[in-house]
Every structure is written in structure tokens, then in C-alpha cells.
GUMIGU-464375 format. One record per residue (C-alpha): residue number from 1; x, y, z; residue in three letters. Coordinates in Angstrom, 3 decimals. Example, Ala and Ser with C-alpha at 12.3 -4.5 7.8 and 13.67 -1.06 7.14 Angstrom:
! residues 2
{pt 1; {12.300; -4.500; 7.800}; ALA} {pt 2; {13.670; -1.060; 7.140}; SER} 
END
This chain:
! residues 111
{pt 1; {0.000; 0.000; 0.000}; MET} {pt 2; {2.678; 2.428; 1.028}; GLU} {pt 3; {4.715; 1.544; -2.023}; ARG} {pt 4; {1.732; 2.049; -4.380}; GLN} {pt 5; {1.040; 5.416; -2.778}; LYS} {pt 6; {4.667; 6.496; -3.288}; LYS} {pt 7; {4.603; 5.332; -6.927}; ILE} {pt 8; {1.403; 7.343; -7.533}; ARG} {pt 9; {2.967; 10.410; -5.939}; GLN} {pt 10; {6.066; 10.104; -8.087}; LEU} {pt 11; {3.991; 9.699; -11.260}; ARG} {pt 12; {1.957; 12.771; -10.384}; LEU} {pt 13; {5.141; 14.678; -9.627}; GLN} {pt 14; {6.578; 13.600; -12.993}; LEU} {pt 15; {3.420; 14.717; -14.770}; GLN} {pt 16; {3.481; 18.077; -12.971}; ALA} {pt 17; {7.140; 18.564; -13.910}; ASP} {pt 18; {6.389; 17.748; -17.548}; GLN} {pt 19; {3.533; 20.256; -17.602}; LEU} {pt 20; {5.741; 22.942; -16.045}; ARG} {pt 21; {8.411; 22.221; -18.633}; TYR} {pt 22; {5.919; 22.504; -21.519}; GLU} {pt 23; {4.531; 25.723; -20.053}; ASP} {pt 24; {8.019; 27.236; -19.816}; GLU} {pt 25; {8.856; 26.105; -23.336}; ARG} {pt 26; {5.649; 27.672; -24.685}; ASN} {pt 27; {6.408; 30.925; -22.862}; LYS} {pt 28; {9.885; 30.957; -24.394}; ASN} {pt 29; {8.426; 30.370; -27.853}; ARG} {pt 30; {6.016; 33.279; -27.386}; LEU} {pt 31; {8.844; 35.522; -26.180}; ASP} {pt 32; {10.964; 34.517; -29.156}; PHE} {pt 33; {8.129; 35.216; -31.617}; LEU} {pt 34; {7.501; 38.615; -30.036}; ALA} {pt 35; {11.219; 39.420; -30.209}; ALA} {pt 36; {11.300; 38.279; -33.825}; SER} {pt 37; {8.408; 40.594; -34.747}; ARG} {pt 38; {10.069; 43.457; -32.895}; GLU} {pt 39; {13.368; 42.836; -34.705}; ALA} {pt 40; {11.591; 42.877; -38.085}; ALA} {pt 41; {10.001; 46.230; -37.266}; ILE} {pt 42; {13.297; 47.693; -36.106}; TYR} {pt 43; {14.988; 46.381; -39.241}; GLU} {pt 44; {12.526; 48.312; -41.416}; LYS} {pt 45; {12.940; 51.403; -39.247}; ASN} {pt 46; {16.724; 51.043; -39.442}; TYR} {pt 47; {16.670; 50.849; -43.235}; THR} {pt 48; {14.457; 53.918; -43.467}; ARG} {pt 49; {16.535; 55.872; -40.929}; ALA} {pt 50; {19.730; 54.996; -42.797}; ARG} {pt 51; {18.281; 56.263; -46.071}; GLU} {pt 52; {17.133; 59.486; -44.384}; ASN} {pt 53; {20.571; 59.939; -42.817}; PHE} {pt 54; {22.319; 59.513; -46.172}; LEU} {pt 55; {19.921; 61.959; -47.816}; LEU} {pt 56; {20.479; 64.494; -45.043}; ALA} {pt 57; {24.234; 64.138; -45.591}; GLY} {pt 58; {23.814; 64.815; -49.299}; GLN} {pt 59; {21.599; 67.778; -48.517}; ASN} {pt 60; {24.212; 69.176; -46.128}; LEU} {pt 61; {26.974; 68.832; -48.739}; ARG} {pt 62; {24.826; 70.587; -51.343}; LEU} {pt 63; {24.006; 73.340; -48.861}; SER} {pt 64; {27.696; 73.795; -48.069}; GLU} {pt 65; {28.481; 74.089; -51.787}; GLU} {pt 66; {25.685; 76.596; -52.273}; GLN} {pt 67; {26.890; 78.588; -49.274}; PHE} {pt 68; {30.447; 78.700; -50.602}; LEU} {pt 69; {29.116; 79.914; -53.964}; GLU} {pt 70; {27.151; 82.646; -52.181}; GLY} {pt 71; {23.759; 81.247; -53.138}; ARG} {pt 72; {22.690; 80.284; -49.590}; LEU} {pt 73; {22.432; 82.202; -46.341}; ARG} {pt 74; {24.226; 81.044; -43.191}; ILE} {pt 75; {20.888; 80.437; -41.462}; SER} {pt 76; {19.887; 77.991; -44.211}; ASP} {pt 77; {23.245; 76.232; -43.911}; LEU} {pt 78; {22.773; 75.987; -40.147}; ASN} {pt 79; {19.290; 74.547; -40.694}; LEU} {pt 80; {20.693; 71.906; -43.066}; ALA} {pt 81; {23.371; 71.062; -40.490}; ASN} {pt 82; {20.740; 70.834; -37.755}; PHE} {pt 83; {18.608; 68.507; -39.887}; ASN} {pt 84; {21.661; 66.373; -40.581}; TYR} {pt 85; {22.442; 66.089; -36.875}; GLN} {pt 86; {18.830; 65.132; -36.131}; GLN} {pt 87; {18.853; 62.406; -38.786}; GLU} {pt 88; {22.201; 61.160; -37.528}; LYS} {pt 89; {20.822; 60.937; -33.989}; ASN} {pt 90; {17.700; 59.165; -35.223}; ASN} {pt 91; {19.809; 56.745; -37.278}; TYR} {pt 92; {22.064; 55.892; -34.342}; LEU} {pt 93; {19.113; 55.383; -31.981}; ASN} {pt 94; {17.361; 53.169; -34.493}; THR} {pt 95; {20.552; 51.167; -35.064}; ALA} {pt 96; {20.885; 50.675; -31.316}; TYR} {pt 97; {17.300; 49.426; -31.006}; HIS} {pt 98; {17.744; 47.120; -33.996}; TYR} {pt 99; {20.949; 45.596; -32.615}; ILE} {pt 100; {19.395; 45.227; -29.163}; SER} {pt 101; {16.351; 43.480; -30.586}; SER} {pt 102; {18.533; 41.096; -32.605}; MET} {pt 103; {20.598; 40.258; -29.520}; LEU} {pt 104; {17.417; 39.692; -27.530}; ASN} {pt 105; {16.069; 37.403; -30.243}; MET} {pt 106; {19.353; 35.468; -30.312}; GLU} {pt 107; {19.296; 35.116; -26.527}; ARG} {pt 108; {15.730; 33.827; -26.575}; LEU} {pt 109; {16.501; 31.477; -29.449}; GLY} {pt 110; {18.904; 29.525; -27.278}; ARG} {pt 111; {16.156; 28.302; -24.982}; TYR} 
END
């Protein structure tokens, strides 16, 4: 009797452990899928921010040329420089978020 009771307890404990394991595995899958979606969004944002940054750099170079030729006021050159700095900041922030999301996805993929 005592032995049967112990066997039943161990089977129930095994079943509970298996259910906990499956629950944890499912949670990890959900976390990985969420991280994967987030990384895809940040990848698109990164691509767009990079394009904007490159365009702002071209715009700044053109503004500098126009200023040197006397066809642009200093305030317009400063505005182009300000826009370039804003796009650079946006690009770097977006790159950081993209890299962070990829690292998070890689970390979650190990489990």
C-alpha cells in the first residue's frame, strides 16, 4: 500500500514537472516570436533611418556648396546642419534598437 502510494505520488510529480516544462517552453516560444516581430520592425525602421541619414548628408553637402558659392544664407546652412544632426541621432538610436532586438532574439533562441 505504502509503495503504491509512493509510486502514484512520483507519477503525479513527474506529470506536474512535464507540464511545467511545456509551459516554460511555450512561454519561451512566445517571447521569441515577439522578439522576432520586434526585430523585423526595427529592421525596417533602421533601413528607413539609414536612407534618411544619407539623404540628409547629401543635402548638407549641397548646402555647403551653395553657401560657398554665395547662393545660400548662413541660417539655411545651419538649418541643413541641424537637420543632418537630427537624422544622424535618429539613425544611431534606431541602429541601437535594432541591434538590441537582434541580440534579444538570439538570446531567446537559445532556450
